[in-house]
N, C-alpha and C positions, 0 to 999 in steps of 0.2 A: 490317587496318590502313589500307588505302586508304579504307575506309568512314569511319574517324575523320578522316582528312584531308579527305575530301569534306564531312563535317559541319562541320568547323572553317572551311573556306573558305566554305561556305554561310552560316555564322554571321557571318563577316567581311563578306560582301556585305551582309547585313542591317544590320550596324553602320555600315558606311561609307555606305550609303544613308540611314540615319537621320541621320548626320552631315551629309550633303548637305542634307537637309530643314532641319536646324538652321541651316545657312549661308543658306538662302533666308529663313528667319525673321529671321536676323541682318541680312541685307541690307535687308529691309523696315523693320526697326527703325532701322537707320542712316540710311535715307532719310527717315524720319518726322521731323516737327518736334521731337518730344519722345521721343527714343530711350531715355532712361534707365529708364523703368519696365519695359521688356521685356528689357533687356540682362542683368541679373544672372541670371535663370533660364536664359537661353540660354547664357551663359558656363558656368554650373554644369553644364548638360547636355552641353555640348561637352567639358568637362573629363572628365566621367564616360565619355563615349563614346570619347574619345582613350585613356583608360586601358584601357578594354575592348578596343579595337582592338589596343593594344600587347600585351595578354595573349594575344589570339588569334593574333597574329603569332608570338609566342614558341612557342605550342603548335604552330602550323603548322610552324615550323622544326624543332621536336623530332620531329614526326611524319615530316617529310621525311627527317631523319637516320635514323630507325628503318627507313625504307623504302630506305635506301642512297643517297639524294639529298642534295646540299648544300642548305643553307638558302637562303632568300631567293628572288629572282627566278629565278636560274639553276635552282635545284632545282624550283621550281614549273613552269617551262617544261618541264623533263624529265619531271616527273610528269604534266603535262597531255598530253604527247605520247603517253603510254601509256594514257590513260583519258579517254574522251569526256566523261563526267559532270564529272570534275575540270576538264577543258579548258573546258567551258561556264561553270562557276562562276568559274574563273580569269579568263576573258574578262570576265565581269560585274564581278568585283572590280577588275580593272585599269581598266576603263572608269569605274566609280564613283569610283575613287581619282583619276583624271585630272580628272573633273568637280569633285570635292571640292577638289582643289588649285587649280583655276581659280576656284572660288567663294571660297575662302579668300583668294586673291590679290586678287580684286575687292573683297572686304570690307576688306582691308588698305588699298587705295587710298581707299575711302570713309572709313575712319577717319583716314587721313593728311589727306585733304581737309578733313574736319570739324575736325580739330585745327588745321590751318593757318588756316581761317576764324576759329576761336575766338581764336587768337593775334593775328590782325590786328584783330579786333573789340576785344579787350582793349587792344591798343596804341592804337587810335583813341580809346578811352574814357579812357586815361591821359594823353593829350596835354593839356597845360595850355593853356587858351584864351589867345590873344595879345592880345585886345582886352578892355578893361575893360567892364563892363556884363553880362558873362556870369556866371552863377551859379557858385559854387565847389562843392567836394565836399560842403559842409555845407548846400547849397541856398540860400545867401545870395549877394547880389551883393557882391563884394569892395569894401571901402572904404565900404560903405553902412550 
């Protein structure tokens, strides 16, 4: 049964590392002048990986319970204390998860910054000119 747990944690490591790679792609897209073409496929892949990671986490918790450990972090810490291979994969998983969380937080800041910039740009474009002689929304000079 420990072999199944090790296999699940190893698979989780690969999935979280793939998620990290997607976050790097997302960051590059968010920094680009035209992010829109790249974002839909990144979001689709992130969603699929998030779902896969959730399935693996549930499987890991079930395997921990079958081995007599509680689920979650506490159970993995206990299982890792008894098995060097599991401990190594668990260390890789927790490190990858920390990096992914930080990458996700960074991308959230980039998204909020871009949204704020877009809001300000839209507000600036919507301000009616105070002087006559400027062209209106129809491209014509008012009163002309």
